[in-house]
N, C-alpha and C positions, 0 to 999 in steps of 0.2 A: 373722500370720493363718494359721490352719489351713485344711486342704482343705474342711472343712464350711462355714466362714465364707465361703470363696471361692465355693463352689458356691451357697450361699444368696443371695449378693449378685448372682449371675448368673441367679436365678430357678429354680435347680434344686431341686426338693423333696426331703425325705427319702425319700419313697415312690419316687421316680424313682431315687435312689442305691440304694436297697434292691433294686429290680428290676434294676438294672444289676449290682449285686453278685451277685445270685442267678443271672442269665444267665451271667456270668463263671464262677462256680463250676461251673454246669452244663457249660459248654464245657471246663473243666479235666477234669471227671470224664469226659466223652466222649473227649477226648484221650487220657487215661489207659487207657481201654478199647481205644482203637485201638492204642496201644503194646503192651498185653498181648497183643492179637491177632497183631501182627506178631512179637512174641518167640516166639509158638507157631508161627511160619512158615505162617500161614494168611492167605489172601486174604479180602476181604469176600465174594467169590463163595463160597469154601469155607464160611464160617460161614452164609451165606444158604442154601446147600443143606442144611446140617445142621438149620437152623431150619425150613425150608420156607417161606422168605419170599423176597422179591426182594433182589438186591444193592443196589438203591436204598434199601430199608428199612434195612440195615445202615449205609449211608452216612449216612442221616439220624440214626441213633443216635449214630454216631461224630462227627457234627457239631454235637452239643448238643441233640438232641431226646430227651433221656433223661427229663426231667421229666414229659413227657406220655405216656411208655411205660407199658404195662401190666406188672404184676409178672411175669406169665407170660412176656412177651416178653423181659424182662431175665434171667429164669431161663433160658430157652432159649439166649439169647445167651451167658450164663455157661457153660453146658453145652457149647455149641458150640465155645467155646475152651478146654474141658477143666476148667472150674471149677464152682463151686457158689455160687449166690446165697444170701446171708444177709441177711435184712431184719429189723431190730430197732426197737423202740420204746425210746428212752432216756429214762427219768425221773430225777429227782434221786436216788432211792434204789434204783433197780433198772433192770435191762434185761430187756425182754420180747422174746424171739426169735419172730418170726412165721413165718419161712420157714427 
């Protein structure tokens, strides 16, 4: 029995599995951002100051609240840790850079 059969037998829908997968991916991305900030020897308070937001907002971003963040917020976070945000739309035959 594979994991999908196991979950179906216990009443877990494919939609619930997909939501959990997306939430996990978002938490991994947020953790990766926090690790990048730490490698830059910056605290959440340092980045918050550079962005003009509260330390609490940085904590929210770094604990998985990336999906609901505005692109401008993510851009300012990237710049706050010395990086650049790149946003793209990936199509089967091309990539369109938005930011």
